[in-house]
All heavy atoms as TSV, in Angstrom:
chain	resi	resn	atom	element	x	y	z
A	1	MET	N	N	10.049	4.616	55.301
A	1	MET	CA	C	9.793	5.545	54.246
A	1	MET	C	C	8.308	5.946	54.267
A	1	MET	O	O	7.990	7.093	53.988
A	1	MET	CB	C	10.164	4.919	52.916
A	1	MET	CG	C	10.397	5.936	51.874
A	1	MET	SD	S	11.258	5.500	50.347
A	1	MET	CE	C	11.166	3.805	50.145
A	2	LEU	N	N	7.439	5.008	54.595
A	2	LEU	CA	C	6.019	5.328	54.655
A	2	LEU	C	C	5.699	6.317	55.773
A	2	LEU	O	O	4.807	7.143	55.628
A	2	LEU	CB	C	5.202	4.044	54.826
A	2	LEU	CG	C	5.223	3.080	53.644
A	2	LEU	CD1	C	4.489	1.804	53.996
A	2	LEU	CD2	C	4.624	3.733	52.415
A	3	VAL	N	N	6.442	6.238	56.875
A	3	VAL	CA	C	6.211	7.176	57.978
A	3	VAL	C	C	6.590	8.592	57.551
A	3	VAL	O	O	5.912	9.554	57.908
A	3	VAL	CB	C	6.994	6.747	59.231
A	3	VAL	CG1	C	6.889	7.784	60.321
A	3	VAL	CG2	C	6.493	5.408	59.731
A	4	VAL	N	N	7.652	8.730	56.784
A	4	VAL	CA	C	8.063	10.053	56.310
A	4	VAL	C	C	6.988	10.634	55.401
A	4	VAL	O	O	6.641	11.811	55.505
A	4	VAL	CB	C	9.416	9.973	55.574
A	4	VAL	CG1	C	9.755	11.294	54.907
A	4	VAL	CG2	C	10.504	9.560	56.538
A	5	ILE	N	N	6.422	9.810	54.529
A	5	ILE	CA	C	5.358	10.282	53.647
A	5	ILE	C	C	4.111	10.617	54.466
A	5	ILE	O	O	3.459	11.629	54.238
A	5	ILE	CB	C	5.045	9.219	52.575
A	5	ILE	CG1	C	6.255	9.059	51.647
A	5	ILE	CG2	C	3.806	9.591	51.771
A	5	ILE	CD1	C	6.159	7.883	50.711
A	6	ALA	N	N	3.787	9.772	55.449
A	6	ALA	CA	C	2.598	10.003	56.278
A	6	ALA	C	C	2.751	11.221	57.169
A	6	ALA	O	O	1.755	11.809	57.588
A	6	ALA	CB	C	2.309	8.768	57.127
A	7	SER	N	N	3.985	11.633	57.460
A	7	SER	CA	C	4.196	12.776	58.358
A	7	SER	C	C	3.680	14.084	57.770
A	7	SER	O	O	3.506	15.054	58.491
A	7	SER	CB	C	5.678	12.903	58.701
A	7	SER	OG	O	6.426	13.285	57.562
A	8	ARG	N	N	3.404	14.089	56.501
A	8	ARG	CA	C	2.840	15.299	55.885
A	8	ARG	C	C	1.411	15.547	56.346
A	8	ARG	O	O	0.963	16.688	56.367
A	8	ARG	CB	C	2.869	15.171	54.364
A	8	ARG	CG	C	4.248	15.090	53.793
A	8	ARG	CD	C	4.218	14.898	52.301
A	8	ARG	NE	N	5.561	14.663	51.800
A	8	ARG	CZ	C	5.830	14.083	50.663
A	8	ARG	NH1	N	4.840	13.666	49.889
A	8	ARG	NH2	N	7.073	13.908	50.294
A	9	SER	N	N	0.699	14.473	56.687
A	9	SER	CA	C	-0.706	14.652	57.046
A	9	SER	C	C	-1.050	14.221	58.468
A	9	SER	O	O	-2.184	14.417	58.896
A	9	SER	CB	C	-1.587	13.877	56.060
A	9	SER	OG	O	-1.264	12.510	56.101
A	10	LEU	N	N	-0.108	13.633	59.205
A	10	LEU	CA	C	-0.377	13.192	60.565
A	10	LEU	C	C	0.299	14.109	61.578
A	10	LEU	O	O	1.309	14.733	61.277
A	10	LEU	CB	C	0.137	11.760	60.772
A	10	LEU	CG	C	-0.546	10.670	59.965
A	10	LEU	CD1	C	0.130	9.336	60.231
A	10	LEU	CD2	C	-2.017	10.586	60.295
A	11	LEU	N	N	-0.272	14.150	62.765
A	11	LEU	CA	C	0.327	14.916	63.855
A	11	LEU	C	C	1.427	14.091	64.517
A	11	LEU	O	O	1.472	12.867	64.376
A	11	LEU	CB	C	-0.741	15.270	64.884
A	11	LEU	CG	C	-1.904	16.121	64.366
A	11	LEU	CD1	C	-2.966	16.249	65.432
A	11	LEU	CD2	C	-1.400	17.476	63.932
A	12	ALA	N	N	2.301	14.751	65.253
A	12	ALA	CA	C	3.429	14.076	65.900
A	12	ALA	C	C	2.987	12.962	66.853
A	12	ALA	O	O	3.580	11.873	66.830
A	12	ALA	CB	C	4.307	15.089	66.624
A	13	PRO	N	N	1.955	13.166	67.682
A	13	PRO	CA	C	1.540	12.060	68.568
A	13	PRO	C	C	1.032	10.842	67.795
A	13	PRO	O	O	1.243	9.714	68.206
A	13	PRO	CB	C	0.419	12.665	69.414
A	13	PRO	CG	C	0.642	14.121	69.364
A	13	PRO	CD	C	1.251	14.401	68.023
A	14	GLU	N	N	0.395	11.080	66.670
A	14	GLU	CA	C	-0.093	9.970	65.858
A	14	GLU	C	C	1.073	9.184	65.252
A	14	GLU	O	O	1.039	7.957	65.198
A	14	GLU	CB	C	-1.010	10.484	64.757
A	14	GLU	CG	C	-2.294	11.078	65.289
A	14	GLU	CD	C	-3.112	11.781	64.223
A	14	GLU	OE1	O	-2.541	12.244	63.224
A	14	GLU	OE2	O	-4.328	11.870	64.418
A	15	ILE	N	N	2.107	9.876	64.843
A	15	ILE	CA	C	3.281	9.205	64.291
A	15	ILE	C	C	3.986	8.401	65.375
A	15	ILE	O	O	4.445	7.283	65.138
A	15	ILE	CB	C	4.233	10.226	63.638
A	15	ILE	CG1	C	3.560	10.840	62.415
A	15	ILE	CG2	C	5.560	9.579	63.250
A	15	ILE	CD1	C	4.310	11.979	61.806
A	16	ALA	N	N	4.047	8.955	66.584
A	16	ALA	CA	C	4.661	8.231	67.697
A	16	ALA	C	C	3.880	6.957	68.012
A	16	ALA	O	O	4.477	5.898	68.255
A	16	ALA	CB	C	4.734	9.125	68.924
A	17	LEU	N	N	2.556	7.035	68.003
A	17	LEU	CA	C	1.750	5.847	68.250
A	17	LEU	C	C	1.916	4.816	67.139
A	17	LEU	O	O	1.933	3.616	67.397
A	17	LEU	CB	C	0.278	6.225	68.405
A	17	LEU	CG	C	-0.090	6.913	69.714
A	17	LEU	CD1	C	-1.527	7.376	69.677
A	17	LEU	CD2	C	0.141	5.974	70.881
A	18	LEU	N	N	2.054	5.267	65.915
A	18	LEU	CA	C	2.297	4.330	64.821
A	18	LEU	C	C	3.635	3.615	64.993
A	18	LEU	O	O	3.765	2.437	64.683
A	18	LEU	CB	C	2.265	5.056	63.476
A	18	LEU	CG	C	0.879	5.429	62.966
A	18	LEU	CD1	C	0.995	6.280	61.710
A	18	LEU	CD2	C	0.054	4.200	62.707
A	19	GLY	N	N	4.627	4.341	65.491
A	19	GLY	CA	C	5.923	3.720	65.755
A	19	GLY	C	C	5.834	2.653	66.826
A	19	GLY	O	O	6.558	1.657	66.797
A	20	LEU	N	N	4.924	2.846	67.772
A	20	LEU	CA	C	4.754	1.868	68.841
A	20	LEU	C	C	3.951	0.645	68.397
A	20	LEU	O	O	3.853	-0.329	69.136
A	20	LEU	CB	C	4.091	2.524	70.046
A	20	LEU	CG	C	4.946	3.561	70.765
A	20	LEU	CD1	C	4.131	4.269	71.839
A	20	LEU	CD2	C	6.174	2.920	71.367
A	21	LEU	N	N	3.384	0.691	67.207
A	21	LEU	CA	C	2.651	-0.469	66.712
A	21	LEU	C	C	3.552	-1.688	66.532
A	21	LEU	O	O	3.068	-2.809	66.469
A	21	LEU	CB	C	1.956	-0.139	65.393
A	21	LEU	CG	C	0.627	0.572	65.515
A	21	LEU	CD1	C	0.073	0.900	64.145
A	21	LEU	CD2	C	-0.363	-0.258	66.290
A	22	GLU	N	N	4.856	-1.461	66.447
A	22	GLU	CA	C	5.782	-2.584	66.347
A	22	GLU	C	C	5.635	-3.497	67.563
A	22	GLU	O	O	5.746	-4.717	67.449
A	22	GLU	CB	C	7.212	-2.079	66.240
A	22	GLU	CG	C	8.231	-3.180	66.116
A	22	GLU	CD	C	9.643	-2.645	66.032
A	22	GLU	OE1	O	9.839	-1.423	66.005
A	22	GLU	OE2	O	10.556	-3.482	65.999
A	23	VAL	N	N	5.346	-2.909	68.713
A	23	VAL	CA	C	5.147	-3.691	69.938
A	23	VAL	C	C	3.931	-4.597	69.786
A	23	VAL	O	O	3.918	-5.729	70.244
A	23	VAL	CB	C	4.978	-2.748	71.150
A	23	VAL	CG1	C	4.648	-3.519	72.405
A	23	VAL	CG2	C	6.217	-1.897	71.331
A	24	VAL	N	N	2.896	-4.102	69.121
A	24	VAL	CA	C	1.677	-4.872	68.935
A	24	VAL	C	C	1.835	-5.883	67.809
A	24	VAL	O	O	1.450	-7.042	67.932
A	24	VAL	CB	C	0.487	-3.928	68.635
A	24	VAL	CG1	C	-0.775	-4.714	68.361
A	24	VAL	CG2	C	0.290	-2.958	69.771
A	25	LEU	N	N	2.382	-5.441	66.698
A	25	LEU	CA	C	2.432	-6.291	65.515
A	25	LEU	C	C	3.563	-7.315	65.541
A	25	LEU	O	O	3.469	-8.339	64.872
A	25	LEU	CB	C	2.540	-5.424	64.260
A	25	LEU	CG	C	1.342	-4.518	63.998
A	25	LEU	CD1	C	1.577	-3.680	62.758
A	25	LEU	CD2	C	0.071	-5.321	63.863
A	26	GLY	N	N	4.610	-7.065	66.326
A	26	GLY	CA	C	5.717	-8.026	66.402
A	26	GLY	C	C	5.273	-9.410	66.845
A	26	GLY	O	O	5.528	-10.402	66.153
A	27	PRO	N	N	4.581	-9.516	67.980
A	27	PRO	CA	C	4.089	-10.836	68.382
A	27	PRO	C	C	3.068	-11.420	67.412
A	27	PRO	O	O	3.006	-12.635	67.230
A	27	PRO	CB	C	3.440	-10.574	69.748
A	27	PRO	CG	C	4.084	-9.342	70.243
A	27	PRO	CD	C	4.393	-8.520	69.031
A	28	LEU	N	N	2.284	-10.554	66.766
A	28	LEU	CA	C	1.309	-11.048	65.798
A	28	LEU	C	C	2.008	-11.713	64.616
A	28	LEU	O	O	1.613	-12.797	64.180
A	28	LEU	CB	C	0.424	-9.898	65.312
A	28	LEU	CG	C	-0.609	-10.260	64.253
A	28	LEU	CD1	C	-1.658	-11.196	64.834
A	28	LEU	CD2	C	-1.253	-9.007	63.698
A	29	TRP	N	N	3.065	-11.070	64.116
A	29	TRP	CA	C	3.799	-11.663	62.995
A	29	TRP	C	C	4.494	-12.950	63.419
A	29	TRP	O	O	4.560	-13.914	62.656
A	29	TRP	CB	C	4.816	-10.682	62.423
A	29	TRP	CG	C	4.196	-9.465	61.803
A	29	TRP	CD1	C	4.508	-8.171	62.076
A	29	TRP	CD2	C	3.143	-9.414	60.833
A	29	TRP	NE1	N	3.721	-7.331	61.345
A	29	TRP	CE2	C	2.871	-8.061	60.564
A	29	TRP	CE3	C	2.398	-10.381	60.167
A	29	TRP	CZ2	C	1.896	-7.658	59.654
A	29	TRP	CZ3	C	1.411	-9.970	59.273
A	29	TRP	CH2	C	1.179	-8.624	59.025
A	30	ALA	N	N	5.022	-12.982	64.649
A	30	ALA	CA	C	5.654	-14.216	65.144
A	30	ALA	C	C	4.616	-15.323	65.286
A	30	ALA	O	O	4.894	-16.486	64.999
A	30	ALA	CB	C	6.334	-13.951	66.486
A	31	TRP	N	N	3.422	-14.958	65.705
A	31	TRP	CA	C	2.359	-15.948	65.868
A	31	TRP	C	C	1.926	-16.489	64.513
A	31	TRP	O	O	1.783	-17.694	64.332
A	31	TRP	CB	C	1.193	-15.300	66.604
A	31	TRP	CG	C	-0.006	-16.184	66.772
A	31	TRP	CD1	C	-0.021	-17.451	67.262
A	31	TRP	CD2	C	-1.353	-15.866	66.460
A	31	TRP	NE1	N	-1.300	-17.936	67.280
A	31	TRP	CE2	C	-2.146	-16.972	66.797
A	31	TRP	CE3	C	-1.967	-14.730	65.943
A	31	TRP	CZ2	C	-3.514	-16.991	66.615
A	31	TRP	CZ3	C	-3.339	-14.759	65.786
A	31	TRP	CH2	C	-4.095	-15.867	66.115
A	32	LEU	N	N	1.754	-15.602	63.543
A	32	LEU	CA	C	1.307	-16.036	62.219
A	32	LEU	C	C	2.416	-16.714	61.423
A	32	LEU	O	O	2.177	-17.719	60.753
A	32	LEU	CB	C	0.765	-14.840	61.428
A	32	LEU	CG	C	-0.513	-14.210	61.955
A	32	LEU	CD1	C	-0.852	-12.960	61.154
A	32	LEU	CD2	C	-1.659	-15.195	61.903
A	33	GLY	N	N	3.631	-16.165	61.491
A	33	GLY	CA	C	4.709	-16.678	60.657
A	33	GLY	C	C	5.439	-17.878	61.214
A	33	GLY	O	O	5.809	-18.787	60.477
A	34	ALA	N	N	5.654	-17.910	62.526
A	34	ALA	CA	C	6.444	-18.984	63.123
A	34	ALA	C	C	5.600	-19.973	63.918
A	34	ALA	O	O	6.128	-20.930	64.467
A	34	ALA	CB	C	7.522	-18.384	64.027
A	35	GLY	N	N	4.315	-19.727	64.011
A	35	GLY	CA	C	3.442	-20.648	64.723
A	35	GLY	C	C	3.551	-20.562	66.235
A	35	GLY	O	O	3.156	-21.486	66.937
A	36	GLU	N	N	4.088	-19.476	66.758
A	36	GLU	CA	C	4.175	-19.314	68.213
A	36	GLU	C	C	2.786	-19.074	68.793
A	36	GLU	O	O	1.917	-18.512	68.143
A	36	GLU	CB	C	5.082	-18.145	68.568
A	36	GLU	CG	C	6.526	-18.378	68.219
A	36	GLU	CD	C	7.415	-17.244	68.694
A	36	GLU	OE1	O	6.943	-16.409	69.480
A	36	GLU	OE2	O	8.560	-17.213	68.267
A	37	ILE	N	N	2.590	-19.495	70.022
A	37	ILE	CA	C	1.304	-19.320	70.684
A	37	ILE	C	C	1.417	-18.134	71.642
A	37	ILE	O	O	2.270	-18.137	72.530
A	37	ILE	CB	C	0.904	-20.595	71.448
A	37	ILE	CG1	C	0.782	-21.750	70.460
A	37	ILE	CG2	C	-0.396	-20.370	72.201
A	37	ILE	CD1	C	0.558	-23.080	71.109
A	38	PRO	N	N	0.554	-17.111	71.482
A	38	PRO	CA	C	0.636	-15.952	72.369
A	38	PRO	C	C	0.177	-16.299	73.782
A	38	PRO	O	O	-0.623	-17.200	73.989
A	38	PRO	CB	C	-0.300	-14.937	71.726
A	38	PRO	CG	C	-1.223	-15.743	70.893
A	38	PRO	CD	C	-0.474	-16.964	70.472
A	39	ALA	N	N	0.691	-15.559	74.756
A	39	ALA	CA	C	0.309	-15.767	76.156
A	39	ALA	C	C	-1.143	-15.345	76.352
A	39	ALA	O	O	-1.648	-14.458	75.672
A	39	ALA	CB	C	1.218	-14.955	77.069
A	40	MET	N	N	-1.804	-15.965	77.309
A	40	MET	CA	C	-3.214	-15.678	77.548
A	40	MET	C	C	-3.410	-14.457	78.453
A	40	MET	O	O	-4.506	-13.975	78.601
A	40	MET	CB	C	-3.908	-16.897	78.166
A	40	MET	CG	C	-3.944	-18.091	77.232
A	40	MET	SD	S	-4.713	-17.730	75.639
A	40	MET	CE	C	-6.399	-17.547	76.139
A	41	ARG	N	N	-2.338	-13.955	79.075
A	41	ARG	CA	C	-2.487	-12.803	79.951
A	41	ARG	C	C	-2.697	-11.537	79.128
A	41	ARG	O	O	-2.440	-11.498	77.939
A	41	ARG	CB	C	-1.278	-12.659	80.863
A	41	ARG	CG	C	0.015	-12.428	80.114
A	41	ARG	CD	C	1.183	-12.415	81.098
A	41	ARG	NE	N	2.412	-12.368	80.362
A	41	ARG	CZ	C	3.019	-11.251	79.989
A	41	ARG	NH1	N	2.505	-10.094	80.319
A	41	ARG	NH2	N	4.137	-11.285	79.306
A	42	ARG	N	N	-3.142	-10.497	79.781
A	42	ARG	CA	C	-3.430	-9.236	79.096
A	42	ARG	C	C	-2.139	-8.622	78.554
A	42	ARG	O	O	-1.158	-8.477	79.257
A	42	ARG	CB	C	-4.107	-8.277	80.063
A	42	ARG	CG	C	-4.549	-7.012	79.397
A	42	ARG	CD	C	-5.336	-6.167	80.378
A	42	ARG	NE	N	-5.652	-4.903	79.779
A	42	ARG	CZ	C	-6.834	-4.613	79.280
A	42	ARG	NH1	N	-7.779	-5.490	79.321
A	42	ARG	NH2	N	-7.057	-3.436	78.752
A	43	SER	N	N	-2.174	-8.219	77.321
A	43	SER	CA	C	-0.997	-7.694	76.648
A	43	SER	C	C	-0.976	-6.169	76.702
A	43	SER	O	O	-1.987	-5.529	76.427
A	43	SER	CB	C	-1.006	-8.152	75.194
A	43	SER	OG	O	-0.043	-7.485	74.459
A	44	PRO	N	N	0.176	-5.554	77.035
A	44	PRO	CA	C	0.264	-4.085	76.965
A	44	PRO	C	C	0.082	-3.596	75.536
A	44	PRO	O	O	-0.363	-2.482	75.309
A	44	PRO	CB	C	1.665	-3.766	77.464
A	44	PRO	CG	C	2.221	-5.011	78.016
A	44	PRO	CD	C	1.384	-6.146	77.535
A	45	GLY	N	N	0.404	-4.434	74.574
A	45	GLY	CA	C	0.213	-4.056	73.176
A	45	GLY	C	C	-1.247	-3.833	72.838
A	45	GLY	O	O	-1.587	-2.982	72.021
A	46	ARG	N	N	-2.125	-4.603	73.479
A	46	ARG	CA	C	-3.557	-4.427	73.260
A	46	ARG	C	C	-3.991	-3.048	73.755
A	46	ARG	O	O	-4.772	-2.373	73.094
A	46	ARG	CB	C	-4.329	-5.521	73.983
A	46	ARG	CG	C	-5.816	-5.469	73.706
A	46	ARG	CD	C	-6.592	-6.501	74.480
A	46	ARG	NE	N	-5.901	-7.770	74.572
A	46	ARG	CZ	C	-6.169	-8.679	75.486
A	46	ARG	NH1	N	-7.115	-8.477	76.371
A	46	ARG	NH2	N	-5.508	-9.802	75.533
A	47	ASP	N	N	-3.472	-2.629	74.892
A	47	ASP	CA	C	-3.797	-1.302	75.418
A	47	ASP	C	C	-3.301	-0.213	74.482
A	47	ASP	O	O	-3.970	0.796	74.276
A	47	ASP	CB	C	-3.197	-1.111	76.805
A	47	ASP	CG	C	-3.814	-2.045	77.832
A	47	ASP	OD1	O	-4.960	-2.491	77.629
A	47	ASP	OD2	O	-3.143	-2.325	78.839
A	48	LEU	N	N	-2.128	-0.415	73.916
A	48	LEU	CA	C	-1.577	0.553	72.971
A	48	LEU	C	C	-2.445	0.644	71.726
A	48	LEU	O	O	-2.737	1.737	71.231
A	48	LEU	CB	C	-0.144	0.165	72.599
A	48	LEU	CG	C	0.530	1.026	71.555
A	48	LEU	CD1	C	0.722	2.434	72.098
A	48	LEU	CD2	C	1.848	0.418	71.165
A	49	LEU	N	N	-2.889	-0.499	71.235
A	49	LEU	CA	C	-3.742	-0.508	70.054
A	49	LEU	C	C	-5.075	0.190	70.340
A	49	LEU	O	O	-5.553	0.968	69.523
A	49	LEU	CB	C	-3.982	-1.948	69.597
A	49	LEU	CG	C	-4.801	-2.126	68.336
A	49	LEU	CD1	C	-4.116	-1.449	67.160
A	49	LEU	CD2	C	-5.015	-3.597	68.058
A	50	LEU	N	N	-5.644	-0.048	71.508
A	50	LEU	CA	C	-6.891	0.629	71.876
A	50	LEU	C	C	-6.685	2.143	72.002
A	50	LEU	O	O	-7.559	2.916	71.617
A	50	LEU	CB	C	-7.431	0.051	73.182
A	50	LEU	CG	C	-7.986	-1.363	73.091
A	50	LEU	CD1	C	-8.373	-1.866	74.479
A	50	LEU	CD2	C	-9.161	-1.428	72.146
A	51	ALA	N	N	-5.536	2.558	72.517
A	51	ALA	CA	C	-5.237	3.989	72.619
A	51	ALA	C	C	-5.123	4.616	71.233
A	51	ALA	O	O	-5.622	5.716	70.998
A	51	ALA	CB	C	-3.948	4.203	73.407
A	52	LEU	N	N	-4.486	3.917	70.312
A	52	LEU	CA	C	-4.342	4.420	68.946
A	52	LEU	C	C	-5.694	4.548	68.266
A	52	LEU	O	O	-6.003	5.572	67.656
A	52	LEU	CB	C	-3.425	3.501	68.145
A	52	LEU	CG	C	-3.205	3.864	66.689
A	52	LEU	CD1	C	-2.487	5.197	66.601
A	52	LEU	CD2	C	-2.424	2.793	65.979
A	53	ILE	N	N	-6.534	3.529	68.409
A	53	ILE	CA	C	-7.852	3.548	67.777
A	53	ILE	C	C	-8.718	4.652	68.378
A	53	ILE	O	O	-9.372	5.405	67.647
A	53	ILE	CB	C	-8.525	2.172	67.908
A	53	ILE	CG1	C	-7.792	1.149	67.038
A	53	ILE	CG2	C	-10.000	2.243	67.516
A	53	ILE	CD1	C	-8.229	-0.281	67.262
A	54	SER	N	N	-8.716	4.778	69.700
A	54	SER	CA	C	-9.544	5.811	70.327
A	54	SER	C	C	-9.043	7.213	69.972
A	54	SER	O	O	-9.847	8.139	69.807
A	54	SER	CB	C	-9.600	5.621	71.836
A	54	SER	OG	O	-8.320	5.745	72.395
A	55	ASN	N	N	-7.743	7.384	69.822
A	55	ASN	CA	C	-7.195	8.674	69.417
A	55	ASN	C	C	-7.669	9.042	68.017
A	55	ASN	O	O	-8.045	10.184	67.755
A	55	ASN	CB	C	-5.669	8.633	69.483
A	55	ASN	CG	C	-5.064	9.961	69.117
A	55	ASN	OD1	O	-5.555	10.997	69.500
A	55	ASN	ND2	N	-3.970	9.922	68.380
A	56	GLU	N	N	-7.659	8.071	67.118
A	56	GLU	CA	C	-8.103	8.338	65.752
A	56	GLU	C	C	-9.603	8.601	65.705
A	56	GLU	O	O	-10.057	9.473	64.980
A	56	GLU	CB	C	-7.737	7.170	64.829
A	56	GLU	CG	C	-6.260	7.068	64.564
A	56	GLU	CD	C	-5.708	8.336	63.942
A	56	GLU	OE1	O	-6.321	8.884	63.008
A	56	GLU	OE2	O	-4.644	8.791	64.398
A	57	LEU	N	N	-10.383	7.852	66.482
A	57	LEU	CA	C	-11.825	8.068	66.495
A	57	LEU	C	C	-12.177	9.424	67.095
A	57	LEU	O	O	-13.132	10.071	66.651
A	57	LEU	CB	C	-12.523	6.948	67.268
A	57	LEU	CG	C	-12.512	5.580	66.588
A	57	LEU	CD1	C	-13.141	4.538	67.494
A	57	LEU	CD2	C	-13.207	5.633	65.242
A	58	ALA	N	N	-11.424	9.875	68.071
A	58	ALA	CA	C	-11.667	11.188	68.662
A	58	ALA	C	C	-11.389	12.299	67.654
A	58	ALA	O	O	-12.032	13.349	67.682
A	58	ALA	CB	C	-10.808	11.376	69.908
A	59	GLY	N	N	-10.457	12.076	66.756
A	59	GLY	CA	C	-10.128	13.080	65.744
A	59	GLY	C	C	-11.114	13.127	64.598
A	59	GLY	O	O	-11.139	14.082	63.834
A	60	ILE	N	N	-11.971	12.123	64.474
A	60	ILE	CA	C	-12.928	12.064	63.373
A	60	ILE	C	C	-14.178	12.892	63.663
A	60	ILE	O	O	-14.887	13.280	62.761
A	60	ILE	CB	C	-13.315	10.590	63.089
A	60	ILE	CG1	C	-12.107	9.849	62.536
A	60	ILE	CG2	C	-14.479	10.491	62.122
A	60	ILE	CD1	C	-12.349	8.373	62.328
A	61	ARG	N	N	-14.416	13.194	64.940
A	61	ARG	CA	C	-15.626	13.938	65.305
A	61	ARG	C	C	-15.750	15.210	64.470
A	61	ARG	O	O	-14.768	15.924	64.265
A	61	ARG	CB	C	-15.589	14.318	66.782
A	61	ARG	CG	C	-15.891	13.160	67.676
A	61	ARG	CD	C	-16.016	13.640	69.080
A	61	ARG	NE	N	-14.661	13.682	69.643
A	61	ARG	CZ	C	-14.320	14.284	70.746
A	61	ARG	NH1	N	-15.216	14.930	71.439
A	61	ARG	NH2	N	-13.100	14.257	71.188
A	62	PRO	N	N	-16.965	15.506	64.000
A	62	PRO	CA	C	-17.135	16.732	63.204
A	62	PRO	C	C	-16.919	17.977	64.058
A	62	PRO	O	O	-17.269	18.008	65.235
A	62	PRO	CB	C	-18.588	16.649	62.723
A	62	PRO	CG	C	-19.251	15.682	63.640
A	62	PRO	CD	C	-18.191	14.758	64.157
A	63	GLU	N	N	-16.330	18.971	63.455
A	63	GLU	CA	C	-16.073	20.221	64.162
A	63	GLU	C	C	-17.355	21.034	64.253
A	63	GLU	O	O	-18.155	21.055	63.337
A	63	GLU	CB	C	-15.003	21.026	63.426
A	63	GLU	CG	C	-13.652	20.356	63.406
A	63	GLU	CD	C	-12.622	21.203	62.712
A	63	GLU	OE1	O	-12.793	22.441	62.669
A	63	GLU	OE2	O	-11.657	20.636	62.225
A	64	ARG	N	N	-17.543	21.710	65.389
A	64	ARG	CA	C	-18.710	22.564	65.559
A	64	ARG	C	C	-18.438	23.928	64.944
A	64	ARG	O	O	-17.347	24.467	65.039
A	64	ARG	CB	C	-19.016	22.738	67.041
A	64	ARG	CG	C	-19.418	21.452	67.712
A	64	ARG	CD	C	-19.752	21.725	69.145
A	64	ARG	NE	N	-20.109	20.482	69.805
A	64	ARG	CZ	C	-20.393	20.397	71.073
A	64	ARG	NH1	N	-20.351	21.466	71.840
A	64	ARG	NH2	N	-20.724	19.243	71.607
A	65	SER	N	N	-19.444	24.467	64.328
A	65	SER	CA	C	-19.277	25.802	63.740
A	65	SER	C	C	-19.355	26.860	64.848
A	65	SER	O	O	-20.045	26.686	65.845
A	65	SER	CB	C	-20.357	26.057	62.693
A	65	SER	OG	O	-21.633	25.959	63.297
A	66	ALA	N	N	-18.627	27.933	64.661
A	66	ALA	CA	C	-18.630	29.015	65.656
A	66	ALA	C	C	-19.960	29.725	65.608
A	66	ALA	O	O	-20.454	30.113	64.560
A	66	ALA	CB	C	-17.502	29.980	65.355
A	67	ALA	N	N	-20.558	29.848	66.782
A	67	ALA	CA	C	-21.898	30.483	66.845
A	67	ALA	C	C	-21.792	31.948	67.150
A	67	ALA	O	O	-20.958	32.474	67.732
A	67	ALA	CB	C	-22.745	29.788	67.892
């Protein structure tokens, strides 16, 4: 329901990346809630999270005025 509300102000690629956060947050919740130990190898979820953060930071840049 929150994604539907957020779709009013987010672009489609941003909503798709938010949907993929389940890949990142699923192991985190299992680690915190069930006491599972995450693997030490590099996680694809970490790459996804970095892509989401960099996408949002790129959108924050101030727009240049037309000269």
